[in-house]
N, C-alpha and C positions, 0 to 999 in steps of 0.2 A: 257318260252319264245318261241314264234313262229316266224320264219323268213321265208319270202316269197320273193325270188329274182325275179326281172323282168329286162328287158333291161335298163330302165330309173331310177329305184329306188329299194332299198331294204326296204321292209315293215316289221316292227317289232311290236309285241304286246304281252301282257301277255296272255298266253294260258289259264289261269284260269279265266280270266275276258274278254271274247270275246267282250263284249259291251263297254269295257273301252277304254282309249286313245290308239292311234296308232302313230307310228313314221315312217317316210319315210326318208331314207338317200340316197344320191347319191352313186353310186358304189365306188367312191374315198373316200368319208367319211366313208363308211362301212369298207373298207380295213384298214383305220387308227384307227378305234375305236371299231372294233368288239370284242366281248368277246371271250375268248378261255377257254377251259377246258383242263387241263393237268392231266395226270395220274401220278402215283408214279414214273414212269420212266422219267417224264419230257416231254414226247411227247404229241403233240396236239391231242385232241380227237374230232376234227371237221372232218366231212365227206367232200367229194368233193363238195357237194352242200351247204356247210357252216352251216349246221344244227348241233347243238351240239348232240353228241351221248350219 
């Protein structure tokens, strides 16, 4: 998954299918629906720019 934030929208696409469908979410929608990755310690593995590590 590739996530590209901009002031008006968060753009999401499948990084393995660059010509495939894309999704654009408002920042509010992204905050309520974004995926998270958690490690064995239960802590989030998202970086400060919201890209999964």
